[in-house]
C-alpha positions in Angstrom: -18.4 -16.6 15.2 -21.3 -14.6 16.5 -20.3 -11.8 18.8 -22.1 -9.2 21.0 -20.3 -6.0 21.9 -22.4 -4.8 24.8 -22.8 -1.3 26.1 -20.4 0.7 24.1 -21.0 4.1 22.5 -21.8 3.8 18.8 -22.8 6.3 16.1 -26.5 6.7 15.4 -26.8 9.1 12.5 -24.7 12.0 13.7 -25.1 11.3 17.5 -23.1 9.0 19.7 -25.4 6.8 21.9 -25.1 3.8 24.1 -25.7 0.6 22.0 -25.2 -3.1 21.7 -23.6 -4.3 18.5 -24.1 -7.7 17.0 -21.5 -9.0 14.5 -22.0 -12.2 12.6 -21.4 -13.5 9.0 -19.8 -10.3 7.9 -22.7 -8.0 9.0 -23.1 -5.6 11.9 -26.3 -4.7 13.6 -26.6 -1.8 16.1 -29.5 -1.4 18.5 -30.3 0.0 21.9 -28.8 -1.8 24.9 -30.5 -5.1 25.7 -32.1 -5.6 22.3 -30.1 -8.8 21.6 -30.3 -10.5 25.0 -32.6 -13.2 23.7 -30.2 -14.2 21.0 -27.4 -16.8 21.5 -23.8 -15.5 21.0 -20.5 -17.3 20.9 -18.8 -14.4 22.7 -20.0 -11.3 24.5 -17.6 -8.5 25.1 -18.3 -5.8 27.7 -17.7 -2.4 26.1 -19.1 -0.2 28.9 -17.3 3.1 28.7 -15.8 2.4 25.3 -16.4 4.1 21.9 -16.9 1.6 19.1 -15.6 3.0 15.7 -15.4 1.3 12.3 -11.9 -0.1 12.0 -9.3 2.4 10.7 -7.8 1.9 7.3 -4.4 3.3 6.4 -3.7 3.6 2.7 0.0 4.3 3.1 2.4 2.4 5.3 5.9 0.8 5.0 6.4 -2.6 6.6 9.8 -3.0 5.0 9.6 -6.8 4.2 11.0 -8.3 2.2 14.4 -6.7 2.2 14.7 -4.4 5.3 13.5 -6.4 8.2 15.9 -4.6 10.6 13.5 -1.6 10.2 10.2 -3.4 10.4 8.5 -6.7 9.6 5.0 -7.7 8.5 4.6 -9.1 12.0 5.7 -6.1 14.0 4.1 -3.6 11.6 0.7 -5.3 11.6 0.7 -5.6 15.4 1.5 -1.9 15.7 -1.3 -1.2 13.3 -3.8 -3.2 15.4 -2.7 -1.4 18.6 -3.5 1.9 16.8 -7.0 0.7 15.9 -6.3 -0.2 12.3 -7.9 -3.2 10.7 -6.4 -3.0 7.2 -3.3 -1.3 5.7 -1.8 -0.8 2.3 2.0 -1.3 2.1 4.2 0.7 -0.2 6.6 -1.0 -2.7 9.9 0.4 -1.3 11.2 -3.2 -0.8 13.9 -5.5 -2.0 13.0 -7.0 -4.4 10.4 -4.3 -5.2 7.0 -5.8 -6.3 7.5 -5.1 -10.0 6.6 -8.6 -11.1 4.6 -11.4 -9.8 7.6 -13.5 -8.7 8.9 -10.5 -6.8 5.5 -9.8 -5.2 5.2 -13.4 -4.2 7.9 -13.0 -1.5 5.8 -10.3 0.2 2.5 -12.2 -0.2 4.1 -15.3 1.5 5.2 -13.1 4.4 1.8 -11.5 4.7 0.0 -14.9 4.7 2.4 -16.2 7.4 2.8 -13.2 9.8 0.1 -10.5 9.3 -2.5 -10.2 12.2 -4.7 -7.8 10.1 -5.2 -7.6 6.3 -2.1 -6.2 4.7 -2.7 -5.2 1.0 0.4 -4.6 -1.2 0.8 -1.7 -3.6 2.7 -2.7 -6.7 5.5 -0.7 -8.3 4.8 1.5 -11.3 8.3 1.0 -12.9 10.7 -1.9 -13.1 13.0 -1.7 -10.2 10.7 0.9 -8.6 13.1 3.6 -9.7 10.7 6.2 -11.2 12.1 5.9 -14.7 12.7 3.4 -17.5 10.2 0.6 -18.2 6.9 0.0 -16.6 6.5 -2.9 -14.2 4.6 -6.0 -15.1 1.4 -4.2 -14.1 -1.0 -6.6 -15.8 0.2 -9.7 -13.9 0.4 -7.7 -10.6 -3.1 -6.2 -10.9 -5.1 -9.1 -9.3 -2.9 -9.1 -6.2 -2.4 -5.4 -5.5 -4.6 -2.4 -4.7 -2.8 0.0 -7.0 0.5 1.1 -8.3 3.1 3.6 -6.9 6.7 4.5 -7.0 6.5 6.0 -3.5 9.7 7.5 -2.2 10.9 8.1 -5.8 8.1 9.6 -8.0 7.8 9.1 -11.7 9.9 11.9 -13.1 8.9 11.7 -16.8 5.5 12.8 -17.9 5.3 10.5 -20.9 6.1 7.5 -18.7 3.4 8.6 -16.2 0.9 8.9 -19.0 1.6 5.3 -20.1 1.3 4.1 -16.5 -2.0 5.8 -16.1 -3.3 4.4 -19.4 -2.3 0.9 -18.3 -3.7 1.4 -14.8 -7.0 2.6 -16.3 -7.3 -0.5 -18.5 -6.7 -2.6 -15.4 -9.2 -0.6 -13.3 -6.5 0.2 -10.7 -5.4 3.6 -9.3 -2.0 5.3 -9.6 -0.9 6.2 -6.1 1.4 9.0 -6.6 4.5 10.3 -4.7 4.7 13.8 -6.2 8.3 15.0 -6.1 10.3 16.7 -8.9 13.9 15.7 -8.0 15.3 18.4 -10.3 14.0 21.0 -7.8 15.3 19.4 -4.6 18.8 21.0 -4.7 20.1 18.7 -2.0 17.4 19.9 0.5 16.2 17.8 3.4 13.8 20.1 5.3 11.2 22.7 4.2 12.7 25.8 2.6 11.2 28.0 5.3 11.7 29.8 8.5 13.8 27.1 10.3 16.0 26.3 7.3 16.9 29.9 6.8 17.5 30.6 10.5 19.7 27.5 10.9 21.4 27.4 7.5 19.9 24.1 6.4 19.2 23.2 2.8 15.5 23.6 2.0 13.0 21.7 -0.1 10.8 24.0 -2.0 7.0 23.6 -2.2 7.2 23.6 -6.0 8.9 20.2 -5.9 5.6 18.8 -4.8 2.9 20.8 -6.5 4.5 21.1 -9.9 4.5 17.3 -10.6 1.0 17.2 -8.9 -0.3 19.7 -11.5 1.2 17.6 -14.3 -0.4 14.4 -12.9 -3.8 15.9 -12.4 -4.0 17.0 -16.0 -2.8 13.5 -17.1 -5.5 11.9 -14.9 -8.1 14.2 -16.5 -7.0 13.2 -20.0 -6.7 9.5 -19.3 -9.6 9.0 -16.9 -7.3 7.1 -14.5 -8.2 6.9 -10.8 -5.4 8.9 -9.1 -4.5 9.1 -5.5 -2.1 11.7 -4.1 0.2 10.6 -1.2 1.2 12.7 1.8 -0.1 16.1 0.7 1.9 18.8 2.5 1.5 22.2 0.7 -1.2 24.8 0.4 -0.7 24.9 -3.4 -1.4 21.1 -3.6 -4.6 21.5 -1.6 -5.8 24.2 -4.1 -4.9 22.1 -7.1 -6.8 19.0 -5.8 -9.8 21.1 -4.9 -10.0 22.5 -8.5 -9.4 19.1 -10.0 -12.3 17.6 -8.1 -14.5 20.4 -9.2 -13.6 19.6 -12.8 -14.5 15.9 -12.3 -11.0 14.4 -12.2 -11.0 11.0 -10.4 -8.7 12.2 -7.7 -8.5 11.3 -4.0 -5.9 12.6 -1.6 -4.3 11.9 1.8 -2.3 13.9 4.3 -0.7 12.7 7.6 -1.1 13.7 11.2 2.3 15.4 11.4 1.4 17.9 8.7 -1.8 18.7 10.5 -0.1 19.2 13.9 3.4 20.6 13.3 5.1 23.1 11.1 8.8 23.8 10.3 8.9 26.2 13.2 8.6 23.1 15.5 11.7 21.5 14.1 14.5 20.4 16.4 18.0 19.2 15.5 17.0 15.6 15.6 16.3 13.0 13.0 12.9 12.2 14.4 11.7 15.5 12.8 12.8 14.5 9.3 10.3 13.1 6.9 9.5 13.4 3.2 7.7 15.6 2.3 9.0 17.8 5.1 7.1 19.7 7.7 5.9 22.9 6.0 4.8 26.4 7.1 1.9 27.6 9.1 -0.1 28.6 6.0 0.3 25.1 4.6 -0.9 23.5 7.9 -4.0 25.8 7.9 -4.8 24.9 4.3 -4.5 21.2 5.1 -6.9 21.6 8.0 -9.3 23.4 5.7 -8.9 20.6 3.2 -9.8 17.9 5.7 -12.8 19.9 6.8 -14.3 20.6 3.4 -13.6 17.2 1.9 -10.7 18.2 -0.5 -8.5 15.8 1.5 -10.2 12.4 1.7 -8.1 10.4 4.1 -5.6 10.7 6.9 -2.8 8.2 6.4 0.2 7.8 8.6 3.0 7.2 6.1 4.4 5.0 8.8 8.1 4.7 7.8 10.3 3.0 10.4 14.1 3.1 10.4 16.8 1.7 12.7 18.0 3.9 15.5 21.3 4.4 13.7 19.6 5.6 10.5 17.8 8.2 12.5 20.8 9.4 14.6 22.3 11.8 12.0 20.3 14.9 12.9 18.3 16.7 10.2 21.0 16.6 7.6 22.2 13.1 8.0 19.2 11.0 9.0 17.0 8.9 6.8 13.6 10.3 5.9 10.6 8.9 7.7 8.8 8.6 11.1 6.4 6.1 12.6 2.8 6.8 13.3 0.4 3.9 13.5 0.3 3.7 17.3 -0.1 7.4 17.8 -2.3 8.8 15.0 -5.7 8.7 16.6 -4.7 9.8 20.1 -2.8 12.7 18.7 -5.6 13.9 16.3 -8.3 13.3 18.9 -6.4 15.3 21.6 -5.1 18.1 19.4 -7.9 18.6 16.9 -11.1 17.0 18.3 -11.0 18.0 21.9 -10.2 21.7 21.1 -13.1 21.8 18.7 -11.1 22.2 15.5 -12.3 18.9 14.0 -15.6 17.0 14.8 -15.1 13.5 16.0 -17.4 12.2 13.3 -15.2 13.8 10.6 -12.1 12.3 12.1 -13.7 8.8 11.9 -14.6 9.5 8.3 -11.0 10.5 7.5 -9.4 7.5 9.2 -12.1 4.8 8.6 -15.1 5.3 6.4 -13.6 7.3 3.6 -10.3 5.3 3.2 -12.4 2.1 3.5 -14.6 3.3 0.6 -11.5 4.3 -1.4 -9.9 0.9 -0.8 -13.1 -1.0 -1.6 -13.1 0.9 -4.9 -9.5 0.0 -5.6 -10.1 -3.7 -4.8 -13.5 -3.8 -6.5 -15.0 -5.5 -3.5 -16.6 -4.4 -0.3 -14.5 -4.3 2.9 -15.4 -6.8 5.6 -16.9 -5.6 8.9 -14.3 -4.5 11.4 -14.2 -2.2 14.4 -12.0 -0.8 17.1 -12.9 0.0 20.7 -11.4 3.1 22.3 -11.4 4.3 25.9 -11.4 8.1 25.3 -11.0 8.8 29.0 -7.6 7.1 29.2 -4.6 9.4 29.3 -1.0 8.5 28.2 2.3 10.0 27.4 3.8 9.0 24.1 6.8 6.8 24.8 8.5 5.2 21.8 10.1 2.6 24.1 6.6 1.1 24.4 5.9 0.9 20.7 5.3 -2.5 19.1 6.8 -1.1 15.9 10.5 -1.6 15.5 10.7 2.0 14.5 10.9 4.5 17.4 11.4 7.8 15.6 8.5 10.2 16.3 8.4 14.0 16.8 5.7 13.5 19.3 7.7 11.7 22.0 6.6 13.0 25.4 3.3 14.4 24.2 0.4 13.9 26.6 -2.6 12.4 24.7 -6.1 11.1 25.5 -7.5 7.9 24.0 -6.3 4.2 24.2 -7.4 1.4 21.9 -8.6 -1.5 23.9 -9.2 -4.0 21.1 -9.8 -4.4 17.4 -12.1 -6.8 15.6 -10.4 -7.4 12.3 -11.6 -8.5 8.9 -10.0 -11.8 9.7 -12.7 -12.2 12.5 -10.1 -12.1 15.3 -10.3 -10.0 18.4 -6.9 -8.5 19.0 -6.6 -7.1 22.6 -4.2 -4.2 23.4 
């Protein structure tokens, strides 16, 4: 299929200019308007007034299948991703059965082949049963079919076990994708141990529960040479540790999420839609994260899209499940709250959501990513309404927020145009 995207705004160096984009045989050509008029195209799409970005890549989502289809499915999750401008996502292994062996992974692969509307790439479990302890998973047999290994939601608690996992991952040329959480330091907490928890007598989660295991892992990554990716960074100490590790040559990449860049624990309400893990931290943490995305310490913005049923999110801060959704709101929120006020250049946001995670994922898969793009009307204005989400999950702390930007369509790696 040879397509012409006519008259959109595309990036020329560091400047957005009107352009025509020709896409054919996995390649993209960008030129001034009218340059391709003599060529025959199978399809021409009028993109007047739209900004054409490289398709977003999310390295951290939960689509809940197999095992928890009441929360989300491959079908509903991938459609929600496409609506948000995403053209590839990596799914975490918090599943039943967890992908700790090839037979267990096969159930997920079959669902992806049947139902996904964009490429959905599994992450394999680090440990058997994805429990953060005990024996390692069948990493060697999983390696050809996954982008990396994680015990997301649990965290590997034992340093010796993490070392063995890193040595195995290094031999397989795959990354460890780490959920950094020392469970011995949690103390029954469920929100950040900060201003709101102290004022409202909630049990807090200390910052040390994240950065202490991160410090351990960064040293192990240095010693083993394993590629190491840090999930959902939320504390200022973690940002500083990652910055120093990169300066020392450690093969580390890192992600944070929109909610950590836009909210703090002072924004909490007595509602389960404000509960996620790690929790919303303090204002100094948010400032450090923004500095980290600006200076390159943080490589990617991932959503940690984690849908639950309405009942599971109805228990307030203390009694609700951890996790919120974010695929359909990430770009409009960040564009509205960071780009438009001048806190983050648009080109850097595209780097964080598309170019850099695409390069990271290509490195994990040892193959280049196919051409993809998303088309955005940045003049459109909406109010975030969870009732309109394609995701089964509706829990978001951003309900009711006014945002700019609406994705009109994505051209995925599968070669399909998905209209929103």
